[in-house]
C-alpha positions as CSV (number, residue, x, y, z in Angstrom):
1,X,54.6,90.7,22.1
2,X,52.2,93.2,20.4
3,X,52.9,96.3,18.4
4,X,51.5,99.1,20.7
5,X,51.3,101.6,17.8
6,X,49.3,99.3,15.6
7,X,47.0,98.2,18.5
8,X,46.3,94.8,16.7
9,X,45.1,92.8,19.7
10,X,42.0,90.9,18.6
11,X,39.9,92.2,21.5
12,X,40.8,95.8,20.7
13,X,40.0,95.8,17.0
14,X,36.3,96.4,16.4
15,X,36.5,95.1,12.9
16,X,38.6,92.0,13.7
17,X,37.0,88.7,12.6
18,X,37.3,87.6,16.2
19,X,34.9,90.3,17.2
20,X,32.0,89.7,14.8
21,X,29.4,91.4,17.0
22,X,31.0,94.8,16.5
23,X,31.5,94.3,12.7
24,X,28.9,96.6,11.1
25,X,29.0,94.6,7.8
26,X,28.2,91.4,9.6
27,X,25.4,93.1,11.6
28,X,23.9,94.3,8.4
29,X,23.8,90.8,7.1
30,X,21.6,89.5,10.0
31,X,18.2,88.2,9.1
32,X,15.0,89.6,10.5
33,X,14.6,86.5,12.7
34,X,18.1,86.9,14.1
35,X,17.5,90.6,14.9
36,X,14.2,89.8,16.7
37,X,15.7,86.9,18.6
38,X,18.7,88.9,19.8
39,X,16.4,91.7,21.2
40,X,16.6,91.8,25.0
41,X,13.4,91.4,27.0
42,X,13.9,94.8,28.6
43,X,13.9,96.4,25.2
44,X,10.7,94.6,24.2
45,X,9.1,96.0,27.4
46,X,10.2,99.5,26.5
47,X,8.9,99.0,23.0
48,X,5.6,97.8,24.3
49,X,5.1,100.8,26.6
50,X,6.1,103.3,23.8
51,X,3.8,101.6,21.3
52,X,0.8,101.9,23.7
53,X,1.5,105.5,24.3
54,X,2.0,106.1,20.5
55,X,-1.3,104.5,19.5
56,X,-3.2,106.4,22.2
57,X,-1.6,109.6,20.7
58,X,-2.7,108.5,17.2
59,X,-6.3,107.9,18.4
60,X,-6.3,111.3,20.1
61,X,-5.0,113.0,16.9
62,X,-7.7,111.3,14.9
63,X,-5.4,110.7,11.9
64,X,-4.8,107.0,11.1
65,X,-2.0,107.8,8.7
66,X,0.1,108.7,11.6
67,X,0.2,105.0,12.6
68,X,2.8,104.5,9.8
69,X,5.3,106.2,12.1
70,X,5.2,103.0,14.2
71,X,7.4,101.3,11.6
72,X,10.2,103.7,12.7
73,X,9.6,102.7,16.3
74,X,10.0,99.0,15.3
75,X,13.3,99.7,13.7
76,X,14.5,101.9,16.6
77,X,13.7,99.4,19.3
78,X,13.8,96.0,17.5
79,X,15.2,95.5,14.1
80,X,17.9,98.3,13.8
81,X,18.2,98.4,10.1
82,X,18.9,102.1,10.2
83,X,22.1,102.8,12.2
84,X,20.5,105.3,14.6
85,X,23.4,105.0,17.0
86,X,26.3,104.5,14.6
87,X,28.4,107.0,16.6
88,X,28.5,104.8,19.6
89,X,31.0,102.6,17.8
90,X,33.4,105.5,17.3
91,X,36.0,107.0,19.7
92,X,37.3,110.4,20.6
93,X,35.7,113.7,19.7
94,X,33.1,112.2,17.3
95,X,31.6,110.1,20.1
96,X,31.6,113.0,22.5
97,X,30.1,115.5,20.1
98,X,27.5,113.1,18.8
99,X,26.6,112.1,22.4
100,X,25.8,115.8,23.1
101,X,23.9,116.1,19.8
102,X,21.8,113.0,20.6
103,X,20.9,114.3,24.1
104,X,20.0,117.8,22.8
105,X,17.9,116.5,19.9
106,X,16.1,114.1,22.3
107,X,15.4,117.0,24.7
108,X,14.2,119.3,22.0
109,X,11.8,116.6,20.6
110,X,10.5,116.0,24.2
111,X,10.0,119.8,24.7
112,X,8.4,120.1,21.3
113,X,5.8,117.4,22.2
114,X,5.1,118.9,25.7
115,X,4.8,122.5,24.4
116,X,2.6,121.5,21.5
117,X,0.2,119.1,23.2
118,X,0.4,119.6,27.0
119,X,1.4,123.1,28.0
120,X,4.1,125.7,28.2
121,X,5.4,128.5,30.3
122,X,4.3,132.1,29.6
123,X,5.4,135.5,31.1
124,X,2.9,138.3,31.8
125,X,4.5,141.3,30.1
126,X,1.9,144.0,30.7
127,X,-0.6,145.1,33.3
128,X,-3.8,144.4,31.3
129,X,-5.0,141.8,33.8
130,X,-3.9,143.4,37.1
131,X,-4.7,142.6,39.8
132,X,-5.6,139.1,38.8
133,X,-2.2,138.5,37.1
134,X,0.8,140.8,37.7
135,X,3.6,141.9,35.5
136,X,6.4,139.5,36.1
137,X,4.2,136.4,36.7
138,X,5.5,133.3,35.0
139,X,2.5,131.0,34.2
140,X,2.1,127.4,33.3
141,X,-0.5,127.4,30.5
142,X,-2.6,124.2,30.2
143,X,-3.3,123.3,26.5
144,X,-5.3,120.2,27.2
145,X,-8.2,122.1,28.9
146,X,-9.7,123.3,25.6
147,X,-7.9,120.7,23.5
148,X,-4.4,121.3,22.0
149,X,-4.0,122.5,18.4
150,X,-2.1,120.3,16.0
151,X,0.9,122.6,15.1
152,X,-0.1,124.6,12.1
153,X,3.5,125.5,11.5
154,X,5.1,122.1,12.4
155,X,8.7,123.1,11.6
156,X,9.6,125.5,14.4
157,X,12.1,125.7,17.3
158,X,10.1,124.9,20.4
159,X,11.7,127.4,22.8
160,X,11.0,130.5,20.7
161,X,7.6,131.8,19.6
162,X,8.7,133.5,16.4
163,X,12.2,134.9,16.7
164,X,15.4,133.2,17.7
165,X,17.2,135.3,20.3
166,X,20.7,136.9,19.7
167,X,20.7,136.2,16.0
168,X,17.2,137.7,15.5
169,X,16.0,135.4,12.8
170,X,12.7,133.5,12.3
171,X,12.4,130.5,14.6
172,X,10.1,128.7,12.1
173,X,9.9,127.6,8.5
174,X,6.8,128.9,6.7
175,X,6.0,125.7,4.9
176,X,4.4,123.4,5.2
177,X,1.3,125.1,6.8
178,X,-1.3,122.6,8.1
179,X,-5.0,123.1,8.3
180,X,-6.4,124.1,11.7
181,X,-7.3,121.0,13.8
182,X,-8.0,120.9,17.5
183,X,-7.8,117.7,19.6
184,X,-10.5,116.9,22.1
185,X,-10.2,118.9,25.3
186,X,-11.7,118.8,28.8
187,X,-14.2,121.5,28.3
188,X,-15.1,124.6,26.3
189,X,-14.2,128.2,27.2
190,X,-16.4,129.6,29.9
191,X,-17.2,133.3,30.6
192,X,-14.6,134.6,33.1
193,X,-11.8,132.2,32.0
194,X,-8.4,133.7,31.6
195,X,-7.3,132.6,28.2
196,X,-4.0,132.7,26.3
197,X,-4.3,133.1,22.5
198,X,-2.4,134.2,19.5
199,X,-2.8,137.9,18.8
200,X,-5.5,138.2,16.0
201,X,-4.0,141.2,14.3
202,X,-0.5,139.8,14.6
203,X,-0.6,138.4,11.0
204,X,1.1,141.6,9.7
205,X,3.9,143.0,11.7
206,X,6.3,146.0,11.5
207,X,9.4,144.6,13.2
208,X,10.6,147.8,14.9
209,X,7.1,148.8,16.2
210,X,4.8,146.0,17.2
211,X,2.8,147.9,19.8
212,X,0.6,149.5,18.4
213,X,0.2,146.9,15.7
214,X,0.4,147.4,11.9
215,X,-3.3,148.0,11.6
216,X,-3.4,150.6,14.3
217,X,-0.4,152.3,12.8
218,X,-2.0,152.4,9.4
219,X,-5.2,153.8,10.9
220,X,-3.3,156.6,12.7
221,X,-1.4,157.4,9.5
222,X,-4.6,157.7,7.5
223,X,-6.0,160.0,10.2
224,X,-2.9,162.2,9.7
225,X,-3.4,162.5,6.0
226,X,-1.3,159.6,4.7
227,X,-3.3,158.1,1.8
228,X,-1.2,154.9,1.4
229,X,0.0,153.8,4.9
230,X,1.7,150.6,3.7
231,X,3.8,152.5,1.1
232,X,4.7,155.1,3.8
233,X,5.8,152.3,6.2
234,X,7.8,150.5,3.6
235,X,9.6,153.8,2.6
236,X,10.6,154.4,6.3
237,X,12.3,151.2,7.4
238,X,14.5,153.1,9.8
239,X,11.3,153.9,11.8
240,X,9.1,150.8,11.3
241,X,11.4,148.1,10.2
242,X,10.5,145.3,7.8
243,X,6.9,144.3,7.3
244,X,6.5,140.6,7.8
245,X,3.6,138.1,7.8
246,X,3.3,135.5,10.6
247,X,1.2,132.3,10.6
248,X,-1.5,131.9,13.3
249,X,0.5,129.8,15.8
250,X,3.6,131.9,15.5
251,X,1.9,135.2,16.4
252,X,2.4,136.9,19.7
253,X,0.8,135.3,22.7
254,X,-1.8,137.5,24.5
255,X,-3.7,136.8,27.7
256,X,-7.1,138.2,28.5
257,X,-10.4,137.2,30.1
258,X,-13.2,135.7,28.1
259,X,-16.2,138.0,28.3
260,X,-18.4,137.2,25.3
261,X,-19.0,133.7,23.9
262,X,-20.0,132.4,20.5
263,X,-23.7,133.2,19.6
264,X,-24.1,135.9,22.2
265,X,-25.1,139.5,21.7
266,X,-22.7,142.0,23.5
267,X,-22.9,145.7,24.3
268,X,-20.9,148.0,26.5
269,X,-22.6,151.0,28.0
270,X,-20.8,153.3,30.3
271,X,-18.2,150.6,31.0
272,X,-20.9,148.0,32.0
273,X,-21.0,144.9,29.8
274,X,-24.4,143.5,28.7
275,X,-24.8,140.0,27.3
276,X,-28.0,139.3,25.5
277,X,-29.5,142.5,27.1
278,X,-28.5,141.7,30.7
279,X,-25.6,143.3,32.6
280,X,-23.0,140.9,33.9
281,X,-20.9,141.1,37.0
282,X,-17.4,142.5,36.8
283,X,-14.2,140.6,37.9
284,X,-13.5,141.1,41.6
285,X,-10.5,143.3,41.1
286,X,-11.5,145.2,37.9
287,X,-9.6,148.5,37.5
288,X,-10.4,151.7,35.8
289,X,-8.1,154.7,35.3
290,X,-9.0,157.8,37.4
291,X,-7.9,161.4,37.1
292,X,-6.7,162.4,40.5
293,X,-6.2,166.1,41.1
294,X,-3.5,166.8,43.7
295,X,-1.8,169.7,45.5
296,X,1.7,168.1,45.2
297,X,3.7,165.0,44.5
298,X,2.5,161.8,46.2
299,X,5.4,159.8,47.7
300,X,6.5,156.7,45.8
301,X,5.9,154.5,48.9
302,X,2.2,155.4,49.1
303,X,1.7,154.1,45.6
304,X,3.7,150.9,46.4
305,X,1.6,150.3,49.5
306,X,-1.6,150.1,47.5
307,X,0.0,148.1,44.6
308,X,0.4,150.7,41.9
309,X,3.4,150.2,39.6
310,X,5.7,153.1,38.9
311,X,4.8,153.0,35.2
312,X,1.2,153.7,36.1
313,X,1.4,156.8,38.3
314,X,3.4,159.5,36.4
315,X,2.1,162.9,37.4
316,X,1.3,165.5,34.7
317,X,0.7,169.3,34.8
318,X,-2.7,170.7,33.8
319,X,-1.2,172.9,31.1
320,X,2.0,173.0,29.1
321,X,3.5,175.6,31.4
322,X,3.1,173.6,34.5
323,X,0.8,176.2,36.0
324,X,-1.8,175.3,38.6
325,X,-2.3,172.0,40.3
326,X,-1.2,168.6,39.0
327,X,-3.1,165.4,38.5
328,X,-2.3,161.7,38.3
329,X,-3.9,159.3,35.8
330,X,-3.9,155.9,37.7
331,X,-5.6,152.5,37.4
332,X,-7.5,151.7,40.6
333,X,-9.8,149.1,42.0
334,X,-12.8,150.2,44.1
335,X,-10.8,149.5,47.3
336,X,-7.8,151.3,46.1
337,X,-9.9,154.3,45.0
338,X,-11.3,154.6,48.6
339,X,-7.7,154.7,50.0
340,X,-6.5,157.3,47.5
341,X,-9.5,159.6,48.2
342,X,-8.4,159.8,51.8
343,X,-4.9,161.0,51.1
344,X,-4.3,164.7,52.1
345,X,-2.6,165.5,48.8
346,X,-5.9,164.8,46.9
347,X,-7.8,168.1,46.4
348,X,-10.8,167.1,44.4
349,X,-13.1,164.3,43.3
350,X,-11.7,161.5,41.2
351,X,-13.1,161.1,37.7
352,X,-12.9,158.2,35.3
353,X,-10.4,158.8,32.6
354,X,-13.0,157.9,30.0
355,X,-15.3,160.7,31.3
356,X,-12.6,163.3,31.5
357,X,-12.3,164.2,27.8
358,X,-8.5,164.4,28.2
359,X,-7.9,161.3,26.0
360,X,-8.7,160.3,22.4
361,X,-11.0,157.3,22.6
362,X,-11.2,156.7,18.9
363,X,-9.5,153.9,16.9
364,X,-11.8,151.2,18.3
365,X,-13.1,148.1,16.6
366,X,-14.0,148.0,13.8
367,X,-11.4,150.4,12.4
368,X,-12.7,152.9,9.7
369,X,-16.4,152.1,10.5
370,X,-18.6,155.2,11.3
371,X,-20.2,153.7,14.3
372,X,-18.8,156.2,16.8
373,X,-17.9,153.5,19.3
374,X,-15.6,154.2,22.2
375,X,-13.9,152.2,24.9
376,X,-16.8,152.6,27.4
377,X,-19.6,152.5,24.8
378,X,-19.9,149.9,22.1
379,X,-22.5,147.8,20.3
380,X,-24.8,145.9,20.4
381,X,-23.4,143.2,18.1
382,X,-23.5,139.5,17.6
383,X,-20.5,137.2,18.3
384,X,-20.0,134.7,15.4
385,X,-20.7,131.0,16.1
386,X,-19.6,128.1,14.1
387,X,-22.3,126.7,11.8
388,X,-24.6,129.7,12.2
389,X,-25.6,131.8,9.2
390,X,-25.7,135.6,9.5
391,X,-27.6,138.0,7.3
392,X,-25.0,140.4,6.0
393,X,-25.7,144.1,5.2
394,X,-23.5,147.0,4.3
395,X,-24.2,148.3,7.8
396,X,-23.0,145.3,9.8
397,X,-20.3,144.1,7.3
398,X,-17.4,146.1,8.9
399,X,-17.9,144.1,12.1
400,X,-17.6,140.7,10.4
401,X,-15.4,141.6,7.4
402,X,-12.1,140.6,9.0
403,X,-13.5,137.3,10.3
404,X,-14.8,136.4,6.8
405,X,-11.9,137.6,4.8
406,X,-8.8,137.0,7.0
407,X,-9.6,134.4,9.6
408,X,-11.8,132.2,7.4
409,X,-9.9,132.9,4.1
410,X,-12.6,134.1,1.8
411,X,-12.4,136.6,-1.1
412,X,-14.9,139.3,0.0
413,X,-15.7,142.4,-2.1
414,X,-18.3,145.1,-2.3
415,X,-19.4,146.1,-5.8
416,X,-22.2,148.5,-6.7
417,X,-23.6,148.2,-3.2
418,X,-23.7,144.4,-3.2
419,X,-21.6,141.9,-1.2
420,X,-19.6,139.2,-3.1
421,X,-18.1,136.2,-1.4
422,X,-15.7,134.1,-3.5
423,X,-17.1,135.7,-6.6
424,X,-20.8,135.1,-5.9
425,X,-23.2,137.8,-4.7
426,X,-24.6,136.8,-1.3
427,X,-26.3,138.5,1.6
428,X,-25.7,135.5,4.0
429,X,-22.6,133.9,5.4
430,X,-22.2,130.7,7.5
431,X,-19.3,130.9,9.9
432,X,-16.7,128.1,10.0
433,X,-15.4,128.8,13.5
434,X,-16.4,130.0,17.0
435,X,-15.3,133.5,18.1
436,X,-14.8,135.1,21.5
437,X,-14.7,138.6,22.9
438,X,-11.7,139.0,25.2
439,X,-11.0,141.9,27.7
440,X,-8.5,142.8,30.4
441,X,-9.4,143.5,34.0
442,X,-7.3,146.7,33.9
443,X,-10.0,148.1,31.6
444,X,-8.4,151.4,30.5
445,X,-4.9,150.0,30.0
446,X,-5.8,146.8,28.1
447,X,-5.4,146.4,24.3
448,X,-8.2,143.9,23.9
449,X,-11.2,143.0,21.7
450,X,-12.5,146.6,22.0
451,X,-9.6,147.5,19.7
452,X,-9.1,144.5,17.4
453,X,-12.4,142.6,17.7
454,X,-13.1,138.9,17.9
455,X,-10.7,136.1,18.7
456,X,-11.1,133.1,16.4
457,X,-11.1,129.6,17.9
458,X,-8.0,128.6,15.9
459,X,-6.0,131.3,17.8
460,X,-6.8,129.8,21.2
461,X,-3.7,128.4,22.9
462,X,-4.9,127.4,26.4
463,X,-5.6,128.6,29.9
464,X,-3.1,129.3,32.7
465,X,-3.2,126.8,35.5
466,X,-0.8,128.2,38.1
467,X,1.9,130.7,38.7
468,X,5.4,129.1,38.5
469,X,7.2,132.1,39.9
470,X,6.7,135.8,40.1
471,X,9.2,138.7,40.0
472,X,8.5,142.3,40.8
473,X,10.6,144.1,38.1
474,X,10.5,147.4,40.1
475,X,12.2,146.0,43.2
476,X,15.7,144.7,44.0
477,X,16.5,141.1,45.0
478,X,16.6,142.0,48.7
479,X,13.6,144.3,48.6
480,X,10.8,141.9,47.7
481,X,11.7,141.2,44.0
482,X,10.6,137.6,44.3
483,X,6.9,137.4,45.2
484,X,7.0,134.2,47.2
485,X,3.3,134.5,48.1
486,X,2.4,134.1,44.4
487,X,4.3,130.9,43.7
488,X,2.0,128.0,42.7
489,X,-1.0,130.3,43.2
490,X,-4.1,129.8,40.9
491,X,-3.5,131.6,37.7
492,X,-7.2,131.8,36.8
493,X,-8.6,133.8,39.7
494,X,-11.5,136.2,40.2
495,X,-13.9,134.5,37.9
496,X,-16.6,135.5,40.4
497,X,-20.1,135.9,39.0
498,X,-19.0,136.1,35.4
499,X,-19.6,132.4,34.6
């Protein structure tokens, strides 16, 4: 007869001498040969498969030191010196909680690897690429096409770009910061590719106002007579919030179309883009904003029928008193423009917003430079290419200053009319990275390279492959909210004659 309270049956006591296999002290005394001999064949097979995949990854990474991690795999699958699954010998709440922890950690590690080296989902938040990509499109972004970056901020939560939801704290640890390294990809960026990248001017952020960015805010403050914008921003935290710095791979994700490639000369003349002196084709569904004079309000359904979002067609009186006719300022493709011109409410010719003189077209790249460039007219200028040396002058320095100083980490100064790089006077600079000129298809409603300049290669994330799902945020669930016709559609359309 046994004592039920003491539970002393030999088979039930994991530490009873009659049950030596479950005794952790006895297991710890096993020799290496015994551990290897007791490993099941199925475990050896799993270990072999994992090892092959691991060494292929090491070769892809190009870092032989990573092979040392294989020693951990040996212990996990074969030798078991480290008690990785100690909790499996426990009972009750400990076993349950640790089971969940184990599953969550495993899932997070898997997600981390997939998001870092293969691809990840991305939501289109703005209309800068309409009609190619729509607000509410959820994309799968392929990181292997241009080669995935080795995470520069390796210690981060994989499901949040820079901020943990709800608790609103950083989703990453600043250190260590690794040097930029990109693994081999399938091909290079081509003209016309839709590309996802980290926002170049996203290094310095005012947490309460991130659009416009810190640099545009500072520019506008200077124009309004504020001599020290940073001091002004810091003294008004209730308006701007805290000023923070973000590493490259933790900056906001942007998506635009690649227009200018490394080593090319680019100019924009009356909205037409010239590469090396020759005009290039526009994307099939490129849009420009038009001023539409009307005799009255145009019904909401008309705008919906041609695909204009509610946010894009607010009417406005000509003067502050609301006297006279009204006008709309709306982004339209060529086809949409023809439809609008036929509406009876339209009482005059449509004019491009950029030709109407209603809007301030200043604040373009490069900020503070006296070039007089505007959204429809810029350049000509050269796009930096890795390994190519540029002759620097005081005239062209504003175009390349941020690339040299911020993106490539040099100390650049101008003293007595001379340019000094890292303390040495020099009129030449050899670029360490390739750079790209990115623009949106919705040309007059796209914050793109015309405002913040070149996109360095270390900011490139990948290219969208397909649309996972798409939601029209202006419609209800039973009124076409889910755009079924866009599910699994190509997310890199309308490349047309750009390439």
